[in-house]
Each structure stands twice: as structure tokens, then as C-alpha cells.
C-alpha positions as CSV (number, residue, x, y, z in Angstrom):
1,M,48.1,56.6,-3.9
2,N,46.5,53.3,-3.1
3,G,48.2,50.9,-0.8
4,P,49.5,47.4,-2.0
5,D,46.8,45.7,0.1
6,Q,43.9,47.6,-1.4
7,A,41.9,45.4,-3.9
8,A,41.6,46.7,-7.4
9,P,38.1,47.4,-8.7
10,V,36.5,44.5,-10.5
11,G,34.8,45.2,-13.7
12,P,32.0,43.2,-15.4
13,P,33.0,39.8,-16.7
14,T,34.2,39.8,-20.2
15,E,33.0,37.4,-22.9
16,L,36.2,35.4,-22.4
17,D,35.4,35.0,-18.7
18,K,31.9,33.8,-19.5
19,L,33.1,31.3,-22.0
20,R,35.7,30.0,-19.5
21,R,33.0,29.5,-16.8
22,R,30.7,27.6,-19.3
23,V,33.6,25.3,-20.2
24,E,34.3,24.6,-16.6
25,A,30.7,23.9,-15.8
26,L,30.4,21.5,-18.8
27,S,33.6,19.7,-17.6
28,R,32.2,19.2,-14.2
29,K,29.0,17.8,-15.5
30,R,31.0,15.4,-17.8
31,D,33.1,14.2,-14.9
32,E,30.0,13.7,-12.7
33,A,28.3,11.7,-15.5
34,E,31.4,9.6,-16.1
35,A,31.6,8.9,-12.3
36,R,27.9,7.9,-12.2
37,L,28.3,5.6,-15.2
38,Q,31.4,3.9,-13.7
39,A,29.5,3.4,-10.4
40,L,26.5,1.9,-12.2
41,L,28.7,-0.5,-14.2
42,S,30.6,-1.5,-11.1
43,S,27.4,-2.2,-9.2
44,L,26.3,-4.6,-12.1
45,L,29.4,-6.7,-11.9
46,P,28.1,-8.9,-9.0
47,L,24.9,-9.4,-11.0
48,D,27.0,-10.8,-13.8
49,D,28.6,-13.2,-11.4
50,L,25.2,-14.2,-10.1
51,L,23.9,-14.9,-13.6
52,A,27.0,-16.8,-14.5
53,D,26.3,-19.1,-11.5
54,T,22.7,-19.4,-12.7
55,R,23.8,-20.8,-16.0
56,R,25.8,-23.3,-14.1
57,R,22.8,-24.4,-12.1
58,T,20.8,-24.7,-15.3
59,G,23.4,-27.2,-16.6
60,A,22.9,-29.2,-13.3
61,L,19.2,-29.3,-14.0
62,Y,19.7,-30.8,-17.4
63,E,22.2,-33.3,-16.0
64,A,20.0,-34.5,-13.1
65,R,19.3,-38.2,-13.3
66,S,16.6,-38.6,-10.6
67,A,13.4,-36.8,-9.7
68,R,14.9,-35.7,-6.5
69,E,17.9,-34.2,-8.2
70,V,15.6,-32.5,-10.7
71,T,13.5,-31.0,-7.9
72,S,16.6,-29.8,-6.0
73,A,18.2,-28.2,-9.1
74,A,14.9,-26.5,-10.1
75,V,14.5,-25.0,-6.6
76,A,18.0,-23.7,-6.6
77,L,17.6,-22.3,-10.1
78,G,14.5,-20.4,-9.0
79,E,16.2,-19.0,-6.0
80,Q,19.1,-17.8,-8.2
81,I,16.7,-16.1,-10.6
82,D,14.8,-14.4,-7.7
83,A,18.1,-13.2,-6.2
84,A,19.3,-11.7,-9.5
85,H,16.0,-9.8,-10.0
86,L,16.1,-8.5,-6.5
87,M,19.7,-7.4,-7.0
88,L,18.9,-5.6,-10.2
89,R,15.9,-3.8,-8.7
90,G,18.0,-2.7,-5.8
91,E,20.6,-1.2,-8.1
92,F,17.9,0.5,-10.0
93,A,16.5,2.0,-6.7
94,R,20.0,3.3,-5.7
95,H,20.0,5.3,-9.0
96,D,16.4,6.5,-8.5
97,V,15.0,4.1,-11.2
98,R,11.7,2.6,-10.0
99,P,8.9,0.6,-11.5
100,M,5.6,2.4,-12.1
101,D,3.5,-0.3,-10.5
102,A,0.6,0.6,-12.8
103,V,-1.7,-2.3,-12.0
104,G,-5.0,-1.1,-10.3
105,R,-4.5,2.5,-11.5
106,A,-6.3,4.4,-14.2
107,A,-4.3,4.3,-17.5
108,D,-2.2,7.5,-17.9
109,P,-1.3,8.4,-21.4
110,A,1.7,10.3,-20.1
111,E,3.3,7.1,-18.7
112,M,1.4,4.2,-20.3
113,R,0.5,2.7,-23.7
114,V,-2.6,0.6,-23.9
115,V,-2.0,-2.6,-25.9
116,G,-5.1,-4.6,-25.1
117,T,-8.4,-4.7,-23.3
118,Q,-10.2,-7.3,-21.2
119,A,-13.8,-7.6,-19.9
120,H,-14.0,-7.3,-16.1
121,P,-17.2,-7.4,-14.0
122,T,-16.1,-5.0,-11.2
123,A,-13.1,-2.9,-12.4
124,A,-13.8,0.5,-13.7
125,A,-13.3,1.0,-17.4
126,G,-9.7,2.1,-18.1
127,T,-8.2,0.5,-15.0
128,V,-4.9,-1.3,-15.6
129,L,-5.4,-5.1,-15.1
130,R,-1.8,-6.2,-16.0
131,E,1.4,-4.9,-17.5
132,S,2.7,-6.6,-20.6
133,V,5.9,-4.6,-20.3
134,T,6.9,-3.0,-17.0
135,G,7.2,0.8,-17.1
136,F,10.0,2.6,-15.2
137,R,10.6,6.2,-14.0
138,L,13.9,7.9,-13.6
139,G,13.3,10.4,-10.8
140,A,10.2,12.3,-11.8
141,S,10.6,11.6,-15.6
142,T,9.4,8.6,-17.6
143,L,12.4,6.2,-18.4
144,R,10.2,3.7,-20.3
145,Y,6.5,3.6,-21.0
146,A,4.5,0.8,-19.5
147,Q,2.5,-1.4,-22.0
148,V,-0.8,-2.3,-20.2
149,V,-4.1,-4.2,-20.6
150,V,-7.0,-2.2,-19.3
151,A,-10.6,-3.2,-18.2
152,V,-13.7,-2.7,-20.2
153,P,-17.2,-3.2,-18.9
154,G,-18.6,-6.8,-19.1
155,S,-17.8,-10.2,-17.7
156,E,-17.5,-13.3,-19.9
157,P,-17.6,-13.0,-23.7
158,V,-21.0,-13.6,-25.2
159,P,-21.0,-16.5,-27.7
160,A,-21.8,-15.5,-31.3
161,A,-25.0,-16.4,-33.0
162,G,-25.1,-20.0,-34.2
163,D,-22.5,-21.1,-31.6
164,G,-25.0,-22.6,-29.2
165,P,-28.2,-24.7,-29.5
166,D,-31.3,-23.4,-31.0
167,P,-33.6,-22.1,-28.2
168,A,-36.6,-23.2,-30.1
169,T,-35.6,-26.8,-30.2
170,S,-33.8,-27.1,-26.9
171,E,-35.5,-28.3,-23.7
172,V,-34.8,-27.2,-20.2
173,S,-34.6,-30.0,-17.5
174,P,-36.6,-29.0,-14.5
175,A,-34.2,-30.9,-12.2
176,S,-30.9,-29.3,-13.2
177,G,-32.1,-26.2,-14.9
178,R,-29.7,-26.9,-17.8
179,R,-30.7,-26.7,-21.4
180,A,-30.8,-30.1,-22.9
181,Q,-29.9,-31.0,-26.5
182,P,-32.8,-31.6,-28.9
183,R,-33.8,-35.3,-29.1
184,R,-32.9,-37.2,-32.2
185,T,-35.4,-39.4,-34.1
186,T,-34.7,-42.5,-36.0
187,R,-35.6,-42.8,-39.7
188,S,-38.5,-45.1,-38.9
189,Q,-40.0,-42.5,-36.5
190,R,-40.0,-39.8,-39.0
191,T,-43.3,-39.0,-40.8
192,L,-42.4,-38.4,-44.4
193,P,-44.9,-37.3,-47.1
194,R,-45.6,-40.2,-49.5
195,K,-45.1,-39.7,-53.2
196,P,-47.9,-40.8,-55.5
197,S,-47.3,-44.3,-56.9
198,A,-46.4,-44.5,-60.5
199,G,-48.9,-47.4,-61.0
200,R,-51.8,-45.3,-59.7
201,G,-50.9,-42.7,-62.3
202,R,-51.1,-45.2,-65.1
203,R,-54.6,-46.5,-63.9
204,S,-56.0,-42.9,-63.8
205,R,-54.8,-42.4,-67.4
206,R,-56.4,-45.7,-68.7
207,S,-59.7,-44.8,-67.0
């Protein structure tokens, strides 16, 4: 006979055991997600306080009576906005949310959406010149696509035909190298073809 301290043989887990383990795993994930959400919301409460104070400073800007008061209120308001932005970015970083910093990189369709182009004399075609909407990553995944403006070959836009002076009638000043506008002539300086006189026509008929 087996002793009371000898462990009984353990058989394969039943379907009920498997279901119980899945339920426990889902319950743990739900608790972890709720804890992360509560931590995120709690971390945003100071940002709400800062934005409320920013609104009060905006009111002070409108109520300023002198140029000195306007300047002081505007500087304080700018500092508040910068502080709020830095606080928000800091909380993003704590939760592994980071901006893509797409400027200067080649446009990547997996992370970016091209919304415009701009001629650039030195940047390679397809290089991101600016972000219309900042893109963000959550860990290694894309949280929000960046909307970007990319470079295309060229420098300044070429004027369309008819926009500038006619090269055939324009003159180049040798001193400045600039194309001068065509000279205007007065009515008396113009050589117009003379029409035959009505009187001459009558004389020719009589003869």
C-alpha cells in the first residue's frame, strides 16, 4: 500500500483545467490593462492642472493694459505651453510612446503618409522635409501614421509662359545684368501707315 505522504500520479489536464487556466490568464491581463490605464490617467491629472493655469494666464494677457504687461503675460503663457508639452511628452515616453522624428529620413510607407511635395535643391527625392502631423510609435508598432511633405528635384518654381516679359522685346542692362522692360513710345513717335485721302480718290475718278 502507498503511504499517506506519497503523491498521487497526475494525469493529463482535462478540458475543464485548460478552460480554467485560460480564464485565469485573461483575468490577469484585464487587471494589468486596468492598472496601466489608471496609471496613465493619474499621470495626466497634473497636465490638466497646468492647462487650467494656462487658461488663467491667457485671461491675464487679454486684460493687460500696457505693452509691458502684454509682454510679461505673453512670455508666461509661452512658458506654460512649453511646460505642458514637455510634461505630455514625458508621460508618453514613460508608456513607451515616442514620436517618429521623420524629418530628414526617407519616406517609409509603413509609417508615413505623403500629403505633399516641395522642390528642394539638395535633398534627395523622397526625403521628408516636414511633418504636417506628427507620427508616434507604441513600442515597435505604429500608433499613428505621420503625414509628411517630401522633397522632389528642383529649386524654385519656374514661371509659366506669359508670366514674364517677352525676351524679344526686353533689353538687358550691361551695368546691372537685369532685364529691362521694353520702352514705351508716345503716339507722336509711332509711324502709322497713312490712309489714302478721300479727296484724292475723287480727283482720280474725274480725270
